[in-house]
C-alpha positions as CSV (number, residue, x, y, z in Angstrom):
1,M,-9.9,-46.9,0.4
2,F,-8.5,-44.7,-2.8
3,A,-7.2,-47.2,-4.4
4,K,-10.9,-48.6,-5.0
5,T,-12.0,-45.6,-6.6
6,A,-9.3,-44.7,-8.6
7,R,-10.4,-48.1,-10.3
8,H,-14.0,-46.9,-10.1
9,I,-13.0,-43.7,-12.1
10,V,-11.0,-46.2,-14.5
11,I,-14.4,-48.2,-15.2
12,L,-16.3,-44.7,-15.4
13,A,-13.9,-43.5,-18.2
14,I,-13.9,-46.9,-20.4
15,A,-17.1,-46.9,-20.3
16,L,-18.0,-43.2,-21.1
17,F,-15.1,-42.3,-23.9
18,A,-15.3,-46.1,-26.2
19,P,-13.7,-45.0,-29.4
20,A,-16.2,-43.9,-31.3
21,C,-16.7,-46.2,-34.0
22,L,-18.2,-47.9,-32.0
23,N,-21.1,-46.1,-31.0
24,A,-21.4,-45.4,-34.7
25,D,-22.5,-49.4,-35.1
26,S,-24.8,-49.2,-32.5
27,T,-27.4,-47.1,-35.4
28,T,-26.8,-50.6,-37.4
29,L,-27.4,-53.0,-35.0
30,R,-30.9,-51.8,-34.0
31,R,-32.0,-52.8,-38.2
32,D,-34.4,-55.0,-38.7
33,P,-32.7,-57.4,-39.6
34,R,-29.6,-56.3,-37.5
35,I,-26.7,-57.2,-38.8
36,F,-23.9,-58.6,-36.1
37,E,-20.1,-57.5,-36.3
38,P,-17.8,-59.8,-34.9
39,H,-15.3,-57.0,-34.9
40,A,-13.2,-56.8,-31.8
41,D,-14.8,-54.1,-29.1
42,K,-11.9,-53.2,-26.6
43,V,-14.2,-51.7,-24.1
44,A,-16.2,-54.4,-23.6
45,A,-13.1,-56.3,-23.3
46,A,-11.5,-53.9,-20.7
47,L,-14.6,-54.4,-18.6
48,H,-15.2,-57.9,-18.9
49,E,-11.0,-57.9,-17.6
50,E,-12.4,-55.2,-14.4
51,V,-15.4,-57.8,-13.9
52,R,-12.7,-61.0,-14.0
53,R,-10.2,-59.3,-11.7
54,H,-13.1,-57.9,-9.1
55,P,-16.0,-60.2,-9.3
56,K,-17.6,-58.9,-6.4
57,D,-17.7,-55.0,-7.8
58,Q,-20.9,-54.2,-8.9
59,L,-19.8,-51.3,-10.4
60,A,-17.7,-52.9,-13.7
61,R,-21.2,-55.1,-14.4
62,R,-23.2,-51.9,-14.5
63,A,-21.0,-50.1,-16.9
64,L,-20.6,-53.1,-18.9
65,S,-24.4,-53.3,-19.5
66,D,-25.0,-50.3,-20.1
67,H,-22.1,-50.7,-22.6
68,Y,-23.9,-53.4,-24.1
69,A,-27.7,-51.9,-24.8
70,K,-25.6,-48.4,-26.4
71,L,-25.0,-50.8,-28.7
72,G,-28.1,-53.1,-29.3
73,Y,-27.2,-56.1,-27.3
74,A,-30.1,-56.5,-25.6
75,T,-29.7,-60.1,-24.1
76,L,-25.9,-58.9,-22.8
77,S,-27.0,-55.5,-21.7
78,T,-30.0,-57.8,-19.5
79,F,-27.5,-60.8,-18.4
80,Y,-24.7,-58.5,-16.6
81,A,-27.5,-56.3,-15.2
82,S,-28.7,-59.4,-13.6
83,T,-25.1,-60.2,-12.3
84,A,-25.4,-56.8,-10.6
85,D,-28.0,-56.9,-9.4
86,V,-27.6,-61.1,-7.3
87,L,-24.4,-59.3,-6.2
88,I,-26.3,-57.0,-4.1
89,N,-29.4,-59.6,-3.3
90,Q,-28.8,-63.2,-4.5
91,T,-32.6,-63.6,-4.4
92,A,-32.9,-61.1,-6.6
93,V,-34.7,-62.7,-10.3
94,P,-32.5,-62.3,-12.9
95,N,-34.3,-59.9,-15.4
96,E,-36.8,-61.1,-18.0
97,V,-35.0,-62.3,-21.0
98,P,-35.3,-60.1,-23.7
99,T,-37.6,-60.8,-27.2
100,V,-36.5,-63.0,-29.3
101,A,-34.6,-61.0,-32.3
102,I,-33.8,-61.4,-36.0
103,W,-30.1,-61.4,-36.7
104,A,-28.0,-61.4,-39.6
105,C,-24.5,-61.5,-40.2
106,P,-21.7,-60.0,-42.9
107,A,-21.6,-63.8,-45.1
108,D,-24.6,-65.4,-46.1
109,E,-25.1,-69.2,-44.8
110,S,-25.1,-71.6,-47.4
111,E,-25.1,-75.9,-47.4
112,R,-21.4,-75.3,-47.4
113,T,-21.6,-73.5,-44.0
114,R,-23.7,-75.4,-42.4
115,A,-21.6,-78.7,-43.6
116,L,-18.3,-77.2,-41.9
117,A,-20.3,-76.6,-39.3
118,R,-21.3,-79.7,-38.5
119,L,-18.0,-81.4,-38.9
120,I,-16.5,-78.7,-36.7
121,E,-19.8,-79.8,-34.1
122,S,-18.5,-83.7,-34.7
123,T,-14.7,-83.0,-34.4
124,M,-15.7,-81.3,-31.0
125,L,-17.8,-83.9,-29.4
126,G,-15.0,-86.0,-30.9
127,G,-13.3,-84.8,-28.1
128,D,-10.3,-83.4,-30.5
129,Y,-11.2,-79.7,-29.4
130,E,-8.2,-78.1,-31.1
131,S,-8.5,-79.4,-34.3
132,A,-12.3,-78.2,-34.0
133,L,-11.1,-74.4,-33.1
134,A,-8.5,-74.6,-36.0
135,K,-11.6,-75.7,-38.8
136,A,-13.8,-73.1,-37.5
137,V,-11.1,-70.5,-37.6
138,A,-10.0,-71.4,-41.3
139,S,-13.8,-72.0,-42.6
140,R,-14.4,-67.7,-41.3
141,R,-10.8,-67.1,-43.0
142,D,-12.4,-69.0,-46.0
143,L,-15.7,-68.5,-46.4
144,G,-16.6,-65.2,-44.6
145,D,-18.3,-64.6,-41.3
146,S,-21.8,-66.4,-41.3
147,C,-24.2,-66.7,-38.6
148,D,-23.6,-70.7,-38.3
149,L,-19.8,-70.3,-38.3
150,L,-19.7,-68.0,-35.6
151,V,-21.4,-69.6,-34.0
152,S,-19.4,-72.7,-34.5
153,W,-16.4,-70.9,-33.6
154,A,-17.7,-69.3,-30.7
155,D,-19.1,-72.8,-29.4
156,A,-15.0,-74.3,-30.2
157,L,-13.4,-71.7,-28.3
158,R,-15.9,-72.0,-25.1
159,V,-14.9,-75.8,-25.0
160,S,-11.6,-75.7,-25.9
161,T,-10.8,-72.6,-23.0
162,E,-12.5,-74.9,-20.8
163,S,-10.1,-78.0,-21.4
164,K,-7.2,-75.7,-21.4
165,Q,-6.1,-76.7,-24.8
166,N,-6.2,-73.0,-25.6
167,Q,-5.3,-69.4,-23.9
168,V,-7.4,-67.1,-26.1
169,G,-7.2,-63.1,-25.0
170,P,-10.0,-60.5,-23.5
171,E,-11.0,-59.1,-26.6
172,D,-11.6,-63.0,-28.3
173,R,-13.6,-64.3,-25.1
174,E,-15.5,-61.3,-25.3
175,L,-16.0,-62.1,-29.1
176,M,-17.0,-65.2,-28.1
177,L,-19.5,-64.5,-25.5
178,R,-20.9,-61.5,-27.8
179,V,-21.6,-64.4,-30.5
180,L,-23.3,-66.9,-27.8
181,F,-25.5,-64.6,-26.3
182,T,-26.2,-62.7,-29.2
183,L,-26.9,-65.0,-31.9
184,A,-27.3,-68.6,-30.5
185,I,-29.6,-67.3,-27.7
186,E,-31.1,-64.3,-29.0
187,G,-31.1,-65.2,-32.5
188,Q,-32.1,-69.0,-31.7
189,N,-28.8,-69.6,-34.1
190,V,-28.6,-73.0,-31.6
191,P,-25.3,-75.4,-32.1
192,G,-26.8,-78.8,-33.7
193,Y,-25.8,-80.9,-31.0
194,L,-27.5,-78.9,-28.2
195,P,-31.6,-79.2,-27.6
196,G,-32.2,-75.3,-27.3
197,V,-31.6,-72.3,-25.8
198,P,-31.6,-73.3,-22.4
199,D,-28.6,-75.5,-23.0
200,V,-26.3,-72.8,-24.1
201,Y,-26.9,-70.9,-20.6
202,Y,-26.5,-74.2,-19.0
203,S,-22.9,-74.5,-21.1
204,L,-22.4,-71.1,-20.7
205,S,-22.7,-71.3,-16.3
206,Q,-20.1,-74.3,-17.1
207,Y,-17.5,-71.5,-18.9
208,F,-18.1,-69.3,-16.6
209,S,-17.6,-71.2,-13.1
210,S,-14.6,-72.9,-14.7
211,V,-12.5,-70.3,-16.6
212,E,-14.1,-66.7,-15.2
213,H,-14.5,-68.0,-11.9
214,D,-17.3,-65.7,-11.7
215,Q,-19.8,-67.5,-9.7
216,V,-22.4,-65.0,-9.8
217,A,-22.5,-64.5,-13.8
218,A,-22.7,-68.8,-13.4
219,Y,-25.3,-68.3,-11.2
220,V,-27.4,-66.0,-13.5
221,A,-26.8,-67.9,-16.7
222,V,-28.3,-71.7,-14.7
223,R,-31.3,-70.2,-12.9
224,T,-31.6,-68.4,-16.9
225,G,-31.5,-71.5,-18.6
226,L,-34.0,-73.2,-16.3
227,A,-36.6,-70.7,-16.0
228,L,-36.8,-71.2,-19.9
229,L,-36.7,-74.8,-19.8
230,D,-39.5,-75.0,-17.2
231,R,-41.4,-71.8,-19.2
232,S,-40.7,-74.3,-22.8
233,P,-39.6,-77.9,-21.5
234,L,-37.4,-79.8,-23.7
235,A,-37.9,-83.7,-24.8
236,S,-34.6,-84.2,-24.4
237,T,-33.3,-81.7,-21.6
238,S,-33.9,-82.7,-17.8
239,R,-34.4,-80.8,-15.0
240,A,-32.1,-82.7,-12.3
241,P,-28.6,-80.7,-13.9
242,Y,-30.0,-77.9,-13.9
243,V,-31.1,-77.7,-10.4
244,E,-28.2,-79.5,-9.0
245,R,-25.8,-77.1,-10.5
246,L,-27.8,-74.0,-9.4
247,K,-27.8,-75.5,-5.3
248,K,-24.5,-76.1,-5.3
249,L,-23.9,-72.4,-6.9
250,E,-26.5,-71.0,-4.5
251,A,-24.5,-72.3,-2.0
252,T,-21.6,-71.1,-3.4
253,L,-22.4,-67.7,-3.3
254,Q,-23.6,-67.8,0.5
255,K,-20.1,-68.3,1.9
């Protein structure tokens, strides 16, 4: 009991005493269009690690949700609040996905960045995940952090990590999730090979299961994707894989 209480005090300390520079960013992120800053967020990374180590403790999830809310990341905040709700009651319906927002990035998109994003995606689809990630890293270094290159980098990092070809630290994993939830989902900057936002949620569900071993987040992700798909069906996306995955995760959570 003492160890658990002490850990909760640490979680609260991480959330409450975030670096001032992160709080300063929140006013920038609320502009229209809001500016996505691909900086390392040590506070969010530390809270993510708490969730990874203690997936059945809702306090870290609430703290992570509150942290993202303060910085203007509405979709991420809503997502982690939903994971905390599901821990209390598995039948809880995930919170409504926030309205689509306009996001801008530090560098502008161009024909060259779009061509590189397509090249990264084709390399990844060919199964060479390590090369795809290397191309994405080099493209960001050479051309800057445009939204399309950030999404391509995050998606390549996700797939590379899932395939065990690449081991990354908590700060890169946190930024990857922040990019995909914010730019790909909230900003609708979906990777070119995916039909739409529901598919981003489905791919994130796979990531949470295989890499984070967070079945609660995997459940909320696929359930949210299915809800979006039912609301706005995509001709090229079948409900069947979503329903099958949802049933498996429901069974896992009931154990």
